[in-house]
Legacy VTK file of the C-alpha trace (Angstrom):
# vtk DataFile Version 3.0
C-alpha trace
ASCII
DATASET POLYDATA
POINTS 258 float
-10.786 -38.203 16.888
-10.616 -36.525 13.481
-13.889 -34.852 12.612
-14.335 -36.746 9.347
-14.645 -39.883 11.462
-16.958 -38.440 14.099
-20.434 -39.858 14.506
-21.631 -36.708 16.279
-20.684 -33.128 15.497
-22.345 -30.038 16.958
-24.900 -32.376 18.532
-25.828 -33.801 15.112
-25.746 -37.581 14.717
-24.100 -37.761 11.290
-25.012 -41.415 10.846
-28.695 -40.485 10.769
-28.509 -37.587 8.319
-30.969 -37.936 5.407
-29.876 -38.159 1.777
-31.879 -36.231 -0.799
-32.093 -37.457 -4.367
-31.811 -34.781 -7.039
-35.469 -35.042 -8.070
-36.634 -34.531 -4.475
-34.145 -31.686 -4.093
-35.590 -29.814 -7.061
-39.091 -30.354 -5.744
-38.114 -28.844 -2.386
-36.404 -25.892 -4.058
-39.549 -25.113 -6.030
-41.583 -25.299 -2.824
-39.144 -23.093 -0.896
-38.945 -20.489 -3.643
-42.740 -20.389 -3.575
-42.620 -19.431 0.106
-42.551 -22.780 1.926
-40.112 -22.323 4.855
-40.455 -25.967 5.888
-38.979 -26.956 2.537
-35.967 -24.749 3.354
-35.402 -26.597 6.622
-35.648 -29.929 4.827
-33.108 -28.739 2.247
-30.698 -27.753 5.010
-31.050 -31.079 6.831
-30.838 -33.008 3.583
-27.532 -31.394 2.601
-25.592 -31.502 5.865
-23.663 -34.476 4.489
-22.375 -32.076 1.816
-20.897 -29.898 4.570
-19.271 -32.956 6.144
-17.700 -33.949 2.830
-16.212 -30.454 2.471
-14.809 -30.574 6.012
-12.602 -33.498 5.020
-10.531 -31.065 2.943
-9.609 -29.261 6.162
-8.905 -32.372 8.245
-5.179 -31.589 8.559
-5.750 -28.132 10.036
-5.673 -27.559 13.775
-9.197 -26.136 13.871
-12.167 -26.998 16.048
-14.332 -29.330 13.888
-17.565 -28.139 15.495
-16.703 -24.527 14.628
-15.881 -25.426 11.023
-19.099 -27.423 10.731
-21.172 -24.451 11.900
-19.373 -22.119 9.503
-19.855 -24.642 6.691
-23.586 -24.701 7.481
-23.673 -20.921 6.994
-22.194 -21.435 3.529
-24.783 -24.149 2.840
-27.658 -21.870 3.879
-26.340 -19.056 1.675
-26.176 -21.506 -1.231
-29.764 -22.674 -0.609
-31.045 -19.093 -0.389
-29.290 -18.036 -3.601
-29.619 -21.131 -5.779
-31.085 -20.371 -9.207
-33.238 -23.198 -10.532
-33.099 -21.751 -14.049
-29.388 -22.550 -14.269
-28.645 -26.039 -15.560
-26.362 -27.023 -12.673
-26.573 -29.486 -9.802
-26.988 -27.934 -6.378
-23.862 -29.635 -5.018
-21.788 -28.087 -7.821
-23.067 -24.664 -6.806
-22.947 -25.173 -3.032
-19.509 -26.723 -2.501
-17.505 -23.602 -3.544
-19.699 -21.444 -1.289
-19.176 -23.770 1.681
-15.420 -23.876 1.052
-15.314 -20.094 0.685
-17.140 -19.566 3.973
-14.765 -21.891 5.838
-11.695 -20.305 4.288
-12.911 -16.823 5.236
-13.389 -18.019 8.809
-9.875 -19.488 8.895
-8.361 -16.335 7.385
-10.148 -14.109 9.888
-8.873 -16.248 12.764
-5.315 -16.741 11.569
-2.338 -15.327 13.461
-1.266 -13.456 10.324
-3.327 -10.292 10.493
-4.471 -8.454 7.390
-5.680 -4.852 7.635
-9.430 -4.281 7.670
-9.292 -2.109 4.542
-7.521 -4.859 2.587
-9.979 -7.484 3.813
-12.908 -5.251 2.837
-11.553 -4.821 -0.698
-10.826 -8.546 -0.969
-14.283 -9.631 0.214
-16.000 -7.136 -2.105
-13.847 -8.472 -4.941
-14.846 -12.049 -4.102
-18.528 -11.081 -4.138
-18.114 -9.355 -7.512
-16.194 -12.360 -8.835
-18.982 -14.739 -7.803
-21.646 -12.463 -9.309
-19.790 -12.104 -12.625
-19.096 -15.844 -12.717
-22.802 -16.614 -12.292
-23.710 -13.991 -14.880
-21.245 -15.013 -17.597
-20.589 -18.686 -16.661
-16.836 -18.078 -16.510
-14.473 -16.546 -13.989
-13.757 -12.839 -14.612
-10.310 -11.294 -14.885
-8.807 -9.026 -12.242
-9.358 -6.099 -14.611
-13.087 -6.867 -14.896
-13.449 -7.159 -11.114
-11.515 -3.903 -10.620
-13.741 -2.118 -13.126
-16.855 -3.153 -11.190
-15.295 -1.875 -7.954
-13.898 1.297 -9.559
-10.466 0.435 -8.183
-7.034 -0.006 -9.813
-6.429 -3.666 -10.788
-3.202 -3.752 -8.772
-5.126 -2.821 -5.592
-7.600 -5.650 -6.149
-4.836 -8.148 -6.918
-2.870 -7.116 -3.819
-5.943 -7.403 -1.580
-6.810 -10.872 -2.890
-3.214 -12.022 -2.422
-3.209 -10.685 1.148
-6.051 -12.954 2.271
-4.761 -16.095 0.568
-4.105 -18.962 2.946
-0.382 -19.861 3.118
0.550 -23.243 1.675
3.554 -25.489 2.025
5.894 -26.104 -0.909
5.510 -29.773 -0.020
1.719 -29.837 -0.361
0.826 -32.481 -2.989
-1.177 -31.205 -5.969
-1.418 -34.434 -7.960
-1.096 -38.142 -7.316
-1.774 -40.849 -9.894
-1.120 -43.652 -7.440
2.657 -43.339 -7.757
4.957 -40.568 -6.614
3.018 -37.367 -5.792
3.742 -34.062 -7.510
4.320 -31.218 -5.056
3.895 -27.448 -5.361
7.679 -27.056 -5.399
7.787 -29.177 -8.573
5.730 -26.470 -10.309
7.912 -23.518 -9.373
9.862 -21.925 -12.182
13.526 -21.558 -11.187
15.159 -18.375 -12.476
18.316 -18.628 -10.357
19.799 -22.071 -10.874
20.448 -21.620 -14.580
24.227 -21.281 -14.313
26.187 -24.420 -15.126
29.024 -23.376 -12.791
27.229 -24.679 -9.717
27.265 -28.144 -11.268
30.957 -27.946 -12.172
31.862 -26.639 -8.735
30.215 -29.682 -7.137
32.056 -32.044 -9.486
29.039 -34.118 -10.438
29.687 -34.406 -14.146
30.686 -38.018 -13.596
27.345 -38.664 -11.923
25.530 -37.130 -14.889
27.334 -39.501 -17.233
25.782 -42.442 -15.380
22.292 -41.360 -16.427
20.359 -42.371 -19.522
19.968 -39.816 -22.305
16.378 -39.087 -21.272
17.361 -38.644 -17.620
20.185 -36.303 -18.605
17.754 -34.304 -20.725
15.288 -33.991 -17.843
17.977 -32.960 -15.335
19.315 -30.388 -17.793
15.899 -28.883 -18.485
14.857 -28.865 -14.817
18.045 -27.619 -13.137
20.019 -25.841 -15.851
17.187 -24.326 -17.871
14.916 -23.807 -14.864
11.828 -25.357 -16.466
8.852 -26.750 -14.559
7.958 -30.426 -14.746
4.905 -29.543 -16.845
7.075 -27.689 -19.374
9.483 -30.628 -19.539
6.587 -33.064 -19.985
5.163 -31.062 -22.882
8.553 -30.758 -24.586
9.440 -34.461 -24.501
5.838 -35.698 -24.880
5.380 -37.678 -21.671
3.183 -37.121 -18.613
4.193 -34.885 -15.730
3.987 -37.880 -13.388
6.557 -39.688 -15.571
8.837 -36.649 -15.493
8.585 -36.591 -11.705
9.476 -40.284 -11.402
12.382 -40.052 -13.869
13.718 -36.939 -12.144
13.657 -38.561 -8.701
15.264 -41.729 -10.054
18.009 -39.722 -11.770
18.787 -37.754 -8.619
18.978 -40.957 -6.576
21.447 -42.385 -9.113
23.573 -39.252 -9.057
23.796 -39.237 -5.257
25.657 -42.562 -5.425
28.502 -40.892 -7.329
28.658 -37.486 -5.612
LINES 1 259
258 0 1 2 3 4 5 6 7 8 9 10 11 12 13 14 15 16 17 18 19 20 21 22 23 24 25 26 27 28 29 30 31 32 33 34 35 36 37 38 39 40 41 42 43 44 45 46 47 48 49 50 51 52 53 54 55 56 57 58 59 60 61 62 63 64 65 66 67 68 69 70 71 72 73 74 75 76 77 78 79 80 81 82 83 84 85 86 87 88 89 90 91 92 93 94 95 96 97 98 99 100 101 102 103 104 105 106 107 108 109 110 111 112 113 114 115 116 117 118 119 120 121 122 123 124 125 126 127 128 129 130 131 132 133 134 135 136 137 138 139 140 141 142 143 144 145 146 147 148 149 150 151 152 153 154 155 156 157 158 159 160 161 162 163 164 165 166 167 168 169 170 171 172 173 174 175 176 177 178 179 180 181 182 183 184 185 186 187 188 189 190 191 192 193 194 195 196 197 198 199 200 201 202 203 204 205 206 207 208 209 210 211 212 213 214 215 216 217 218 219 220 221 222 223 224 225 226 227 228 229 230 231 232 233 234 235 236 237 238 239 240 241 242 243 244 245 246 247 248 249 250 251 252 253 254 255 256 257
């Protein structure tokens, strides 16, 4: 059974987990930061549902749910221990990225694609610096700023961070407004298919003539000019979802005549 549907995980009955209201949460944080360890335990128990909600993002991965839950709890504990009450931010907003980061690090470290220890060390140090600078300046730092803190060339930091990135599929959806989803491949800029000869060689000019003017414009911009759907949407003043639907409809029409 998928872990997001499990009633019990790591021996924890998820149906009986407490829910902390924000006011109670702040009260417990003040108590914990004044030295009350029992308040810390209550904060952990009261936020386990947050870990479960994060685990749903990884439901399609072939990972042991109990292992991911335990790793997510480590991220939760780190968030509790480092939460700054003086910052005007909800705890969940602060904790979720830390829980996700902890799970992703676990998955990266256990993936079959091995990354050298030196690269991982640079990448993890860079992530720590990034988090620290983000908390300090309330915005994500650039690669150059991270590299300056580490006294390393920016290209080394960028390469290390790229090396530990989790591979994704070109068919992973990145947006869905209830209609046709937009996939990663729809966002890729095409620098090769800009030559009109491939169209002429396939003899599909007749199929193009069956399209509306707007459909022809979209096909031209997408496959002759190599523009992304977002660039097309901005140029003709419609949404990216509309571009995606019109593009798919136009291609279906053209297939009837090719």
